OpenMM code with the backbone's topology and positions (N, CA, C; nanometers):
from openmm import Vec3, app, unit

residues = "UNK UNK UNK UNK UNK UNK UNK UNK UNK UNK UNK UNK UNK UNK UNK UNK UNK UNK UNK UNK UNK UNK UNK UNK UNK UNK UNK UNK UNK UNK UNK UNK UNK UNK UNK UNK UNK UNK UNK UNK UNK UNK UNK UNK UNK UNK UNK UNK UNK UNK UNK UNK UNK UNK UNK UNK UNK UNK UNK UNK UNK UNK UNK UNK UNK UNK UNK UNK UNK UNK UNK UNK UNK UNK UNK UNK UNK UNK UNK UNK UNK UNK UNK UNK UNK UNK UNK UNK UNK UNK UNK UNK UNK UNK UNK UNK UNK UNK UNK UNK UNK UNK UNK UNK UNK UNK UNK UNK UNK UNK UNK UNK UNK UNK UNK UNK UNK UNK UNK UNK UNK UNK UNK UNK UNK UNK UNK UNK UNK UNK UNK UNK UNK UNK UNK UNK UNK UNK UNK UNK UNK UNK UNK UNK UNK".split()
positions = [
    Vec3(-6.7510, 1.8995, -3.7741),
    Vec3(-6.6078, 1.8839, -3.7934),
    Vec3(-6.5834, 1.7823, -3.9047),
    Vec3(-6.4975, 1.8139, -3.9983),
    Vec3(-6.4670, 1.7264, -4.1114),
    Vec3(-6.3641, 1.6210, -4.0726),
    Vec3(-6.3813, 1.5034, -4.1313),
    Vec3(-6.2883, 1.3937, -4.1094),
    Vec3(-6.2005, 1.3760, -4.2320),
    Vec3(-6.0732, 1.3536, -4.2101),
    Vec3(-5.9764, 1.3235, -4.3152),
    Vec3(-5.9236, 1.1834, -4.2900),
    Vec3(-5.9358, 1.0974, -4.3908),
    Vec3(-5.8757, 0.9642, -4.3793),
    Vec3(-5.7294, 0.9735, -4.4196),
    Vec3(-5.6418, 0.9229, -4.3353),
    Vec3(-5.4983, 0.9175, -4.3647),
    Vec3(-5.4634, 0.7696, -4.3699),
    Vec3(-5.4480, 0.7213, -4.4928),
    Vec3(-5.4365, 0.5784, -4.5174),
    Vec3(-5.2937, 0.5415, -4.5564),
    Vec3(-5.2451, 0.4361, -4.4967),
    Vec3(-5.1070, 0.3931, -4.5156),
    Vec3(-5.1014, 0.2465, -4.5542),
    Vec3(-5.0209, 0.2177, -4.6552),
    Vec3(-5.0093, 0.0830, -4.7085),
    Vec3(-4.9038, -0.0018, -4.6412),
    Vec3(-4.8596, -0.1056, -4.7125),
    Vec3(-4.7769, -0.2106, -4.6537),
    Vec3(-4.6447, -0.1614, -4.5952),
    Vec3(-4.6129, -0.2228, -4.4850),
    Vec3(-4.4866, -0.2053, -4.4115),
    Vec3(-4.4748, -0.0722, -4.3383),
    Vec3(-4.5711, 0.0178, -4.3541),
    Vec3(-4.5626, 0.1456, -4.2842),
    Vec3(-4.5932, 0.1308, -4.1352),
    Vec3(-4.6491, 0.0201, -4.0947),
    Vec3(-4.6641, -0.0100, -3.9532),
    Vec3(-4.5300, -0.0357, -3.8855),
    Vec3(-4.4254, -0.0509, -3.9655),
    Vec3(-4.2902, -0.0764, -3.9145),
    Vec3(-4.2044, 0.0501, -3.9110),
    Vec3(-4.2685, 0.1665, -3.9322),
    Vec3(-4.1905, 0.2904, -3.9247),
    Vec3(-4.1197, 0.3000, -3.7910),
    Vec3(-4.0023, 0.3557, -3.7936),
    Vec3(-3.9207, 0.3683, -3.6727),
    Vec3(-3.8141, 0.2610, -3.6657),
    Vec3(-3.8470, 0.1419, -3.7165),
    Vec3(-3.7483, 0.0342, -3.7163),
    Vec3(-3.7111, -0.0094, -3.8571),
    Vec3(-3.7936, 0.0212, -3.9554),
    Vec3(-3.7677, -0.0191, -4.0936),
    Vec3(-3.6866, 0.0882, -4.1656),
    Vec3(-3.5653, 0.0566, -4.2006),
    Vec3(-3.4782, 0.1454, -4.2775),
    Vec3(-3.4885, 0.2920, -4.2339),
    Vec3(-3.4495, 0.3217, -4.1096),
    Vec3(-3.4622, 0.4596, -4.0615),
    Vec3(-3.3830, 0.5601, -4.1435),
    Vec3(-3.2802, 0.5147, -4.2135),
    Vec3(-3.2045, 0.6061, -4.3000),
    Vec3(-3.2872, 0.6496, -4.4207),
    Vec3(-3.3877, 0.5720, -4.4576),
    Vec3(-3.4765, 0.6052, -4.5697),
    Vec3(-3.6056, 0.6692, -4.5198),
    Vec3(-3.6661, 0.6103, -4.4152),
    Vec3(-3.8001, 0.6490, -4.3720),
    Vec3(-3.8027, 0.7311, -4.2438),
    Vec3(-3.6884, 0.7512, -4.1807),
    Vec3(-3.6829, 0.8257, -4.0561),
    Vec3(-3.6998, 0.7356, -3.9357),
    Vec3(-3.6843, 0.7928, -3.8184),
    Vec3(-3.6910, 0.7142, -3.6947),
    Vec3(-3.8254, 0.7257, -3.6243),
    Vec3(-3.9148, 0.8096, -3.6753),
    Vec3(-4.0469, 0.8241, -3.6147),
    Vec3(-4.1363, 0.7058, -3.6462),
    Vec3(-4.2243, 0.6741, -3.5528),
    Vec3(-4.3193, 0.5645, -3.5694),
    Vec3(-4.4512, 0.6170, -3.6244),
    Vec3(-4.5392, 0.5260, -3.6592),
    Vec3(-4.6730, 0.5648, -3.7040),
    Vec3(-4.7478, 0.6365, -3.5915),
    Vec3(-4.7261, 0.5950, -3.4679),
    Vec3(-4.7868, 0.6645, -3.3536),
    Vec3(-4.7331, 0.8063, -3.3415),
    Vec3(-4.6032, 0.8254, -3.3682),
    Vec3(-4.5446, 0.9600, -3.3678),
    Vec3(-4.6090, 1.0465, -3.4755),
    Vec3(-4.6292, 0.9891, -3.5930),
    Vec3(-4.6941, 1.0625, -3.7019),
    Vec3(-4.8357, 1.1019, -3.6628),
    Vec3(-4.9085, 1.0096, -3.6048),
    Vec3(-5.0460, 1.0388, -3.5638),
    Vec3(-5.0496, 1.1522, -3.4620),
    Vec3(-4.9627, 1.1481, -3.3634),
    Vec3(-4.9583, 1.2538, -3.2612),
    Vec3(-4.9270, 1.3882, -3.3249),
    Vec3(-4.8317, 1.3884, -3.4158),
    Vec3(-4.7954, 1.5139, -3.4834),
    Vec3(-4.9141, 1.5690, -3.5620),
    Vec3(-4.9801, 1.4852, -3.6391),
    Vec3(-5.0912, 1.5319, -3.7215),
    Vec3(-5.2108, 1.5754, -3.6373),
    Vec3(-5.2360, 1.5047, -3.5285),
    Vec3(-5.3454, 1.5460, -3.4393),
    Vec3(-5.3184, 1.6850, -3.3820),
    Vec3(-5.1922, 1.7172, -3.3565),
    Vec3(-5.1566, 1.8499, -3.3061),
    Vec3(-5.1740, 1.9575, -3.4132),
    Vec3(-5.1779, 1.9160, -3.5391),
    Vec3(-5.1897, 2.0095, -3.6510),
    Vec3(-5.3305, 2.0171, -3.7102),
    Vec3(-5.4256, 1.9456, -3.6554),
    Vec3(-5.5546, 1.9320, -3.7226),
    Vec3(-5.6368, 2.0603, -3.7290),
    Vec3(-5.6465, 2.1343, -3.6229),
    Vec3(-5.7191, 2.2613, -3.6218),
    Vec3(-5.8528, 2.2534, -3.6942),
    Vec3(-5.9500, 2.1941, -3.6276),
    Vec3(-6.0846, 2.1883, -3.6835),
    Vec3(-6.1143, 2.0656, -3.7666),
    Vec3(-6.0193, 1.9775, -3.7815),
    Vec3(-6.0395, 1.8534, -3.8552),
    Vec3(-6.0223, 1.7350, -3.7617),
    Vec3(-6.0884, 1.6274, -3.7943),
    Vec3(-6.0664, 1.5008, -3.7259),
    Vec3(-5.9869, 1.4131, -3.8208),
    Vec3(-5.8779, 1.3562, -3.7735),
    Vec3(-5.8033, 1.2644, -3.8584),
    Vec3(-5.8299, 1.1215, -3.8149),
    Vec3(-5.8382, 1.0371, -3.9141),
    Vec3(-5.8557, 0.8939, -3.8929),
    Vec3(-5.7391, 0.8257, -3.9636),
    Vec3(-5.6314, 0.7989, -3.8899),
    Vec3(-5.5099, 0.7423, -3.9467),
    Vec3(-5.5161, 0.5907, -3.9355),
    Vec3(-5.4954, 0.5252, -4.0487),
    Vec3(-5.5025, 0.3794, -4.0553),
    Vec3(-5.3835, 0.3247, -4.1341),
    Vec3(-5.3494, 0.1991, -4.1060),
    Vec3(-5.2430, 0.1309, -4.1797),
    Vec3(-5.2826, -0.0138, -4.1997),
    Vec3(-5.2537, -0.0651, -4.3195),
    Vec3(-5.2769, -0.2059, -4.3477),
    Vec3(-5.1708, -0.2571, -4.4433),
    Vec3(-5.1423, -0.3849, -4.4329),
    Vec3(-5.0554, -0.4507, -4.5285),
    Vec3(-5.1375, -0.5197, -4.6372),
    Vec3(-5.2705, -0.5056, -4.6299),
    Vec3(-5.3627, -0.5768, -4.7174),
    Vec3(-5.4227, -0.4830, -4.8228),
    Vec3(-5.4026, -0.5158, -4.9480),
    Vec3(-5.4519, -0.4330, -5.0580),
    Vec3(-5.6040, -0.4201, -5.0565),
    Vec3(-5.6744, -0.5290, -5.0319),
    Vec3(-5.8210, -0.5255, -5.0323),
    Vec3(-5.8753, -0.4339, -4.9228),
    Vec3(-5.8114, -0.4346, -4.8076),
    Vec3(-5.8540, -0.3459, -4.6990),
    Vec3(-5.8365, -0.2011, -4.7391),
    Vec3(-5.7233, -0.1688, -4.7997),
    Vec3(-5.6971, -0.0316, -4.8438),
    Vec3(-5.8000, 0.0130, -4.9475),
    Vec3(-5.8338, -0.0737, -5.0399),
    Vec3(-5.9364, -0.0434, -5.1399),
    Vec3(-6.0707, -0.0197, -5.0716),
    Vec3(-6.1052, -0.1027, -4.9746),
    Vec3(-6.2300, -0.0845, -4.9000),
    Vec3(-6.2358, 0.0495, -4.8295),
    Vec3(-6.1228, 0.0936, -4.7749),
    Vec3(-6.1183, 0.2240, -4.7084),
    Vec3(-6.1396, 0.3371, -4.8078),
    Vec3(-6.0880, 0.3230, -4.9296),
    Vec3(-6.1118, 0.4256, -5.0322),
    Vec3(-6.2595, 0.4283, -5.0713),
    Vec3(-6.3227, 0.3131, -5.0797),
    Vec3(-6.4674, 0.3084, -5.1042),
    Vec3(-6.5422, 0.3788, -4.9912),
    Vec3(-6.4993, 0.3553, -4.8686),
    Vec3(-6.5598, 0.4219, -4.7523),
    Vec3(-6.5459, 0.5734, -4.7637),
    Vec3(-6.4310, 0.6197, -4.8105),
    Vec3(-6.4100, 0.7642, -4.8276),
    Vec3(-6.5110, 0.8214, -4.9253),
    Vec3(-6.5346, 0.7522, -5.0348),
    Vec3(-6.6327, 0.7982, -5.1339),
    Vec3(-6.7715, 0.8023, -5.0710),
    Vec3(-6.8100, 0.6945, -5.0067),
    Vec3(-6.9447, 0.6856, -4.9476),
    Vec3(-6.9666, 0.7885, -4.8375),
    Vec3(-6.8612, 0.8191, -4.7619),
    Vec3(-6.8711, 0.9126, -4.6496),
    Vec3(-6.8305, 1.0545, -4.6878),
    Vec3(-6.7815, 1.0710, -4.8106),
    Vec3(-6.7366, 1.2018, -4.8609),
    Vec3(-6.6184, 1.2578, -4.7808),
    Vec3(-6.5237, 1.1700, -4.7493),
    Vec3(-6.4038, 1.2085, -4.6757),
    Vec3(-6.2882, 1.2366, -4.7718),
    Vec3(-6.2148, 1.3442, -4.7519),
    Vec3(-6.0892, 1.3606, -4.8253),
    Vec3(-5.9880, 1.2580, -4.7743),
    Vec3(-5.8892, 1.2280, -4.8597),
    Vec3(-5.7944, 1.1213, -4.8291),
    Vec3(-5.6504, 1.1701, -4.8480),
    Vec3(-5.5672, 1.1359, -4.7530),
    Vec3(-5.4221, 1.1437, -4.7675),
    Vec3(-5.3763, 0.9990, -4.7711),
    Vec3(-5.3132, 0.9604, -4.8821),
    Vec3(-5.2817, 0.8201, -4.9067),
    Vec3(-5.1327, 0.8002, -4.9300),
    Vec3(-5.0724, 0.7155, -4.8456),
    Vec3(-4.9382, 0.6661, -4.8738),
    Vec3(-4.9548, 0.5200, -4.9146),
    Vec3(-4.9594, 0.4938, -5.0453),
    Vec3(-4.9844, 0.3579, -5.0903),
    Vec3(-4.8646, 0.2640, -5.0758),
    Vec3(-4.7488, 0.3194, -5.0371),
    Vec3(-4.6266, 0.2396, -5.0186),
    Vec3(-4.5988, 0.1583, -5.1455),
    Vec3(-4.5637, 0.0326, -5.1324),
    Vec3(-4.5255, -0.0478, -5.2492),
    Vec3(-4.6393, -0.0627, -5.3499),
    Vec3(-4.7655, -0.0494, -5.3061),
    Vec3(-4.8777, -0.0583, -5.4007),
    Vec3(-4.8735, 0.0544, -5.5035),
    Vec3(-4.8000, 0.1603, -5.4732),
    Vec3(-4.7850, 0.2754, -5.5628),
    Vec3(-4.7473, 0.2330, -5.7036),
    Vec3(-4.6630, 0.1335, -5.7141),
    Vec3(-4.5946, 0.1045, -5.8389),
    Vec3(-4.6651, 0.0039, -5.9287),
    Vec3(-4.7675, -0.0643, -5.8762),
    Vec3(-4.8258, -0.1698, -5.9595),
    Vec3(-4.9733, -0.1987, -5.9346),
    Vec3(-5.0346, -0.1414, -5.8333),
    Vec3(-5.1712, -0.1815, -5.8002),
    Vec3(-5.2742, -0.1010, -5.8793),
    Vec3(-5.3134, -0.1579, -5.9924),
    Vec3(-5.4165, -0.0933, -6.0731),
    Vec3(-5.5515, -0.0980, -6.0029),
    Vec3(-5.5732, -0.1982, -5.9185),
    Vec3(-5.6967, -0.2039, -5.8408),
    Vec3(-5.7021, -0.0866, -5.7428),
    Vec3(-5.5903, -0.0563, -5.6779),
    Vec3(-5.5851, 0.0582, -5.5867),
    Vec3(-5.6005, 0.1882, -5.6650),
    Vec3(-5.5388, 0.1966, -5.7819),
    Vec3(-5.5529, 0.3148, -5.8666),
    Vec3(-5.6990, 0.3376, -5.9044),
    Vec3(-5.7690, 0.2318, -5.9416),
    Vec3(-5.9111, 0.2444, -5.9761),
    Vec3(-5.9926, 0.2938, -5.8573),
    Vec3(-5.9616, 0.2439, -5.7382),
    Vec3(-6.0329, 0.2882, -5.6177),
    Vec3(-6.0000, 0.4340, -5.5860),
    Vec3(-5.8745, 0.4735, -5.6044),
    Vec3(-5.8350, 0.6130, -5.5816),
    Vec3(-5.9065, 0.7052, -5.6802),
    Vec3(-5.9215, 0.6590, -5.8026),
    Vec3(-5.9910, 0.7382, -5.9044),
    Vec3(-6.1372, 0.7614, -5.8662),
    Vec3(-6.1976, 0.6647, -5.7989),
    Vec3(-6.3349, 0.6832, -5.7506),
    Vec3(-6.3441, 0.8020, -5.6548),
    Vec3(-6.2393, 0.8198, -5.5736),
    Vec3(-6.2370, 0.9301, -5.4767),
    Vec3(-6.2366, 1.0638, -5.5494),
    Vec3(-6.1444, 1.0803, -5.6418),
    Vec3(-6.1351, 1.2095, -5.7111),
    Vec3(-6.2517, 1.2297, -5.8074),
    Vec3(-6.3021, 1.1225, -5.8674),
    Vec3(-6.4187, 1.1344, -5.9556),
    Vec3(-6.5418, 1.1809, -5.8793),
    Vec3(-6.5451, 1.1534, -5.7489),
    Vec3(-6.6557, 1.1985, -5.6637),
    Vec3(-6.6371, 1.3438, -5.6204),
    Vec3(-6.5298, 1.4075, -5.6694),
    Vec3(-6.5033, 1.5466, -5.6340),
    Vec3(-6.4331, 1.5644, -5.5015),
    Vec3(-6.3774, 1.4563, -5.4494),
    Vec3(-6.3075, 1.4598, -5.3216),
    Vec3(-6.1574, 1.4742, -5.3433),
    Vec3(-6.0897, 1.5235, -5.2436),
    Vec3(-5.9443, 1.5386, -5.2475),
    Vec3(-5.8780, 1.4056, -5.2157),
    Vec3(-5.7749, 1.3717, -5.2928),
    Vec3(-5.6894, 1.2577, -5.2623),
    Vec3(-5.5458, 1.3018, -5.2882),
    Vec3(-5.4690, 1.3144, -5.1807),
    Vec3(-5.3293, 1.3525, -5.1913),
    Vec3(-5.2438, 1.2277, -5.1679),
    Vec3(-5.1600, 1.1958, -5.2668),
    Vec3(-5.0647, 1.0864, -5.2554),
    Vec3(-4.9413, 1.1403, -5.1838),
    Vec3(-4.8979, 1.0715, -5.0784),
    Vec3(-4.7776, 1.1138, -5.0061),
    Vec3(-4.6780, 0.9992, -4.9975),
    Vec3(-4.5512, 1.0397, -4.9875),
    Vec3(-4.4428, 0.9438, -4.9661),
    Vec3(-4.3420, 1.0075, -4.8723),
    Vec3(-4.2913, 0.9291, -4.7806),
    Vec3(-4.1887, 0.9766, -4.6889),
    Vec3(-4.0573, 1.0023, -4.7628),
    Vec3(-4.0187, 0.9086, -4.8476),
    Vec3(-3.8958, 0.9230, -4.9248),
    Vec3(-3.9314, 0.9758, -5.0640),
    Vec3(-3.8300, 1.0075, -5.1408),
    Vec3(-3.8497, 1.0517, -5.2780),
    Vec3(-3.8331, 0.9307, -5.3687),
    Vec3(-3.9426, 0.8769, -5.4218),
    Vec3(-3.9320, 0.7568, -5.5054),
    Vec3(-3.8401, 0.7754, -5.6259),
    Vec3(-3.8291, 0.8971, -5.6759),
    Vec3(-3.7460, 0.9225, -5.7944),
    Vec3(-3.5966, 0.9224, -5.7631),
    Vec3(-3.5626, 0.9252, -5.6355),
    Vec3(-3.4223, 0.9199, -5.5947),
    Vec3(-3.3822, 0.7784, -5.5526),
    Vec3(-3.4725, 0.6836, -5.5774),
    Vec3(-3.4484, 0.5463, -5.5336),
    Vec3(-3.4418, 0.4520, -5.6540),
    Vec3(-3.4639, 0.3246, -5.6322),
    Vec3(-3.4557, 0.2258, -5.7395),
    Vec3(-3.5514, 0.2625, -5.8534),
    Vec3(-3.5123, 0.2238, -5.9742),
    Vec3(-3.5898, 0.2627, -6.0923),
    Vec3(-3.7354, 0.2157, -6.0874),
    Vec3(-3.7613, 0.0965, -6.0330),
    Vec3(-3.8998, 0.0488, -6.0299),
    Vec3(-3.9894, 0.1403, -5.9469),
    Vec3(-3.9315, 0.2178, -5.8558),
    Vec3(-4.0098, 0.3093, -5.7726),
    Vec3(-4.0433, 0.4396, -5.8449),
    Vec3(-3.9899, 0.4616, -5.9622),
    Vec3(-4.0128, 0.5866, -6.0340),
    Vec3(-4.1526, 0.5956, -6.0930),
    Vec3(-4.2217, 0.4838, -6.1071),
    Vec3(-4.3561, 0.4821, -6.1647),
    Vec3(-4.4606, 0.4745, -6.0543),
    Vec3(-4.5589, 0.5634, -6.0640),
    Vec3(-4.6735, 0.5585, -5.9737),
    Vec3(-4.8002, 0.5430, -6.0558),
    Vec3(-4.8792, 0.4426, -6.0228),
    Vec3(-5.0094, 0.4268, -6.0881),
    Vec3(-5.1164, 0.5062, -6.0134),
    Vec3(-5.0778, 0.5734, -5.9061),
    Vec3(-5.1697, 0.6547, -5.8270),
    Vec3(-5.1637, 0.8020, -5.8677),
    Vec3(-5.0460, 0.8520, -5.9001),
    Vec3(-5.0276, 0.9953, -5.9270),
    Vec3(-5.1236, 1.0500, -6.0314),
    Vec3(-5.1497, 0.9751, -6.1359),
    Vec3(-5.2344, 1.0243, -6.2444),
    Vec3(-5.3794, 1.0454, -6.2021),
    Vec3(-5.4217, 0.9812, -6.0955),
    Vec3(-5.5610, 0.9960, -6.0510),
    Vec3(-5.5717, 1.0771, -5.9217),
    Vec3(-5.4586, 1.1139, -5.8637),
    Vec3(-5.4581, 1.1907, -5.7384),
    Vec3(-5.4778, 1.3393, -5.7660),
    Vec3(-5.5276, 1.4093, -5.6661),
    Vec3(-5.5363, 1.5547, -5.6729),
    Vec3(-5.3963, 1.6137, -5.6805),
    Vec3(-5.3032, 1.5553, -5.6052),
    Vec3(-5.1643, 1.5993, -5.6035),
    Vec3(-5.0787, 1.4977, -5.5325),
    Vec3(-4.9467, 1.5180, -5.5429),
    Vec3(-4.8499, 1.4266, -5.4827),
    Vec3(-4.7441, 1.5071, -5.4082),
    Vec3(-4.7112, 1.4619, -5.2881),
    Vec3(-4.6050, 1.5237, -5.2081),
    Vec3(-4.5121, 1.4109, -5.1645),
    Vec3(-4.3829, 1.4263, -5.1931),
    Vec3(-4.2897, 1.3169, -5.1647),
    Vec3(-4.1546, 1.3695, -5.1203),
    Vec3(-4.0866, 1.2863, -5.0423),
    Vec3(-3.9475, 1.3099, -5.0093),
    Vec3(-3.9234, 1.3978, -4.8891),
    Vec3(-4.0269, 1.4334, -4.8162),
    Vec3(-4.0127, 1.5280, -4.7055),
    Vec3(-4.0390, 1.4659, -4.5693),
    Vec3(-4.0334, 1.3331, -4.5617),
    Vec3(-4.0587, 1.2664, -4.4342),
    Vec3(-4.1994, 1.2970, -4.3849),
    Vec3(-4.2127, 1.3148, -4.2544),
    Vec3(-4.3439, 1.3442, -4.1969),
    Vec3(-4.4003, 1.4765, -4.2484),
    Vec3(-4.3126, 1.5657, -4.2939),
    Vec3(-4.3605, 1.6926, -4.3505),
    Vec3(-4.4471, 1.6701, -4.4742),
    Vec3(-4.4277, 1.5603, -4.5456),
    Vec3(-4.5139, 1.5299, -4.6604),
    Vec3(-4.6599, 1.5218, -4.6146),
    Vec3(-4.6830, 1.4552, -4.5033),
    Vec3(-4.8183, 1.4432, -4.4493),
    Vec3(-4.8696, 1.5784, -4.3984),
    Vec3(-4.7830, 1.6530, -4.3300),
    Vec3(-4.8244, 1.7832, -4.2763),
    Vec3(-4.8661, 1.8779, -4.3877),
    Vec3(-4.7899, 1.8787, -4.4967),
    Vec3(-4.8253, 1.9643, -4.6094),
    Vec3(-4.9558, 1.9195, -4.6741),
    Vec3(-4.9748, 1.7901, -4.6854),
    Vec3(-5.1006, 1.7384, -4.7407),
    Vec3(-5.2178, 1.7778, -4.6518),
    Vec3(-5.2016, 1.7665, -4.5207),
    Vec3(-5.3066, 1.8039, -4.4277),
    Vec3(-5.3381, 1.9536, -4.4367),
    Vec3(-5.2351, 2.0346, -4.4500),
    Vec3(-5.2553, 2.1792, -4.4639),
    Vec3(-5.3321, 2.2099, -4.5914),
    Vec3(-5.3012, 2.1392, -4.6996),
    Vec3(-5.3741, 2.1583, -4.8257),
    Vec3(-5.5210, 2.1219, -4.8079),
    Vec3(-5.5473, 2.0060, -4.7502),
    Vec3(-5.6861, 1.9633, -4.7280),
    Vec3(-5.7601, 2.0658, -4.6440),
    Vec3(-5.6970, 2.1101, -4.5362),
    Vec3(-5.7585, 2.2106, -4.4479),
    Vec3(-5.7931, 2.3366, -4.5273),
    Vec3(-5.7020, 2.3827, -4.6109),
    Vec3(-5.7267, 2.5049, -4.6874),
    Vec3(-5.8412, 2.4885, -4.7866),
    Vec3(-5.8562, 2.3714, -4.8429),
    Vec3(-5.9633, 2.3466, -4.9398),
    Vec3(-6.0993, 2.3288, -4.8722),
    Vec3(-6.0984, 2.2774, -4.7506),
    Vec3(-6.2255, 2.2579, -4.6801),
    Vec3(-6.2748, 2.3862, -4.6160),
    Vec3(-6.1835, 2.4861, -4.6090),
    Vec3(-6.2204, 2.6174, -4.5567),
    Vec3(-6.2444, 2.6170, -4.4111),
] * unit.nanometer
topology = app.Topology()
chain = topology.addChain("A")
for resn in residues:
    res = topology.addResidue(resn, chain)
    for name in ("N", "CA", "C"):
        topology.addAtom(name, app.Element.getBySymbol(name[0]), res)
């Protein structure tokens, strides 16, 4: 059975209470339950950290373990070149890395319009709430056969 790392950056541990008009009312536990119900032959390993170094370490782990990644880099999206370099290691290894966002960054403040992750990701899905993750998971499943 293949494992998919679903990695979440800063403040996503506060889903459900943090700006529900932007991010929805579901919690990270709700997201995990939903994705586990959709896995069909995959094991998901959903993680969240507010620490950039931890997130980078998890991307290194994905490369070493040959795990595809669904990544919501949150605020790191817009400025973390260190995270971008780590994400590039994933795709350079021939692994899938899908960047996801609950909200549509292009419909928000101008500083959110730039992603340093998109250029190195396999693809990006944004603005669809939890469906962004579900679509990313479906893509990974289809590619793993």
